[in-house]
C-alpha positions, 0 to 999 in steps of 0.5 A, a space after each residue: 580548381 588549382 592550376 595543377 588540377 587543371 593540368 591533370 584534367 587536360 592531360 587525362 582528356 588528351 590521353 582519352 582522345 589518344 587512347 580511344 582514337 582506334 575507334 575513330 580510325 576503325 571507321 576509316 578502315 576501307 580508306 587506304 592508310 596512306 590516304 588517311 595519313 595524308 588527310 590527317 596531315 592536310 587538315 592538321 596544317 589547316 587547323 594549326 595555321 588558323 589557330 596560330 594566326 588567331 594567336 598571332 604566332 604563325 611567324 614563329 613557325 618560319 625559323 623551324 623550317 630552315 637551316 639546321 633547325 629545319 633538318 631537325 624538324 624534317 627528321 621529327 616530321 619523318 618519325 611523326 609520319 611513320 608513327 602515325 602511318 603504322 598506328 593507322 595501319 595497325 588499327 585498320 588491319 587488326 593489330 591494335 593490341 600490338 600498337 598498344 604494346 608499342 606505346 607501352 614500350 615507348 618510355 623504355 625505348 626512350 631510355 635506351 636512346 638516351 643511353 645510346 645517343 646522349 650518353 645518359 647513365 642507366 639506373 638500376 630501376 631502368 635496367 630492370 625495366 628494360 630487361 623486363 620489356 625485352 623479356 616481353 618482346 622475346 616472349 611474343 617473338 618466340 611464342 607467336 613465331 613473329 617479331 612484334 614489328 609494329 610495336 617496335 616501330 611505333 616505340 622506336 619512331 616515337 622515341 626518336 621523335 622525342 629525341 629530335 624534339 630536344 633540339 627544337 626550341 619551340 613549344 609543342 603546338 608551334 613545333 608540330 605545326 612546322 612538322 606537318 607543314 614539312 610533310 604537307 607537299 608529300 601529302 598533297 602529292 599522294 592525294 592527287 595520285 589517289 584521286 587520279 587513280 595513279 597510286 603505286 598500289 591501287 586497290 580500287 579504294 583510293 580517292 575516298 574524299 568527296 565520295 561520301 559525306 560521312 567519310 569526308 567529314 571524318 577525314 577532315 575532322 582527323 586534323 582536329 583529332 590530331 591537334 586538340 590533344 596536342 594543345 591539351 598536352 601543351 597546357 598540361 606540361 606547363 602545370 604538372 610535374 613531368 613524372 606525373 605526366 609520364 604516369 598519366 600517359 599510360 592511360 593512352 595505351 591502356 585504352 587502346 588495349 581495351 579497344 582492341 580486346 573488348 571492342 575489336 575482339 582481337 586475338 589475345 593469346 596465352 603469349 600476350 597474357 605472359 608478355 603484357 604483365 611483363 610490360 606492366 611490371 616494367 612500367 611499374 618499376 620504371 614509374 616507382 623509380 622515377 617517383 623515388 628519384 623526383 622525391 629525392 631531388 625535391 628533398 635535396 633541393 629543400 635541404 640545400 635551401 634550408 642550409 643556405 637560409 641557416 648560413 645567412 
């Protein structure tokens, strides 16, 4: 197996973990979402600290926690935590279809932020993709009478998270370790409040850790569930073209969608049946345009190299 093939396998495995994660968090439906998020943060920190200590890279985290870089890490940590929270909340409350829509929309939200925040120019395929995505959101908003806020929040927080990461000079494992360390104090405070019965909105279900062995194990394992696909993703990005990475990533929301409709039996109305094909069409246009652009760049590079060789 070539290095590229190994990278593709790693990326598929990461997306399968992400895509099937609703099945995991559904098992924790009776644990408040903020408590699940706090445990996910806590055990992710434990996992990353052990991993980086074994690798001798724990000291690499320190520069990401201070100064201007620390502010960027804090912004990324906030976006990451909001994304995690709303994803867990959506699964627990029967909105996994909407969550999958958010992850489908994410690449197009990233394009929009690139234009608004970084002055990037839109290409024809990107414009068409965004218009199709807007059509899908409007269809759901008008048809259901409710704006798909969860989908929009998930897409926007993930896009802003990606934008913040552009300014962090560190690999995904080290940078995510820094991010979860940033929010760890808040997670620990919330867990203390939960077990003391002092959370602002208590429903009698707080402080679940330690009450049941299976639930406690699931909460601890959420750290591994968070870290493992990130490590696989990091491995894949060093071996596979980014366009291919982007295409494979659509496996994630697709599996989430199937979990929602086939396993959780969430409502899939006629409006969803109109909106989702619009999203899929938008992603098809976006992907084909990206593939065409990558091919054109490769051809241009090849021609430039050939001309240099001929001239010499």
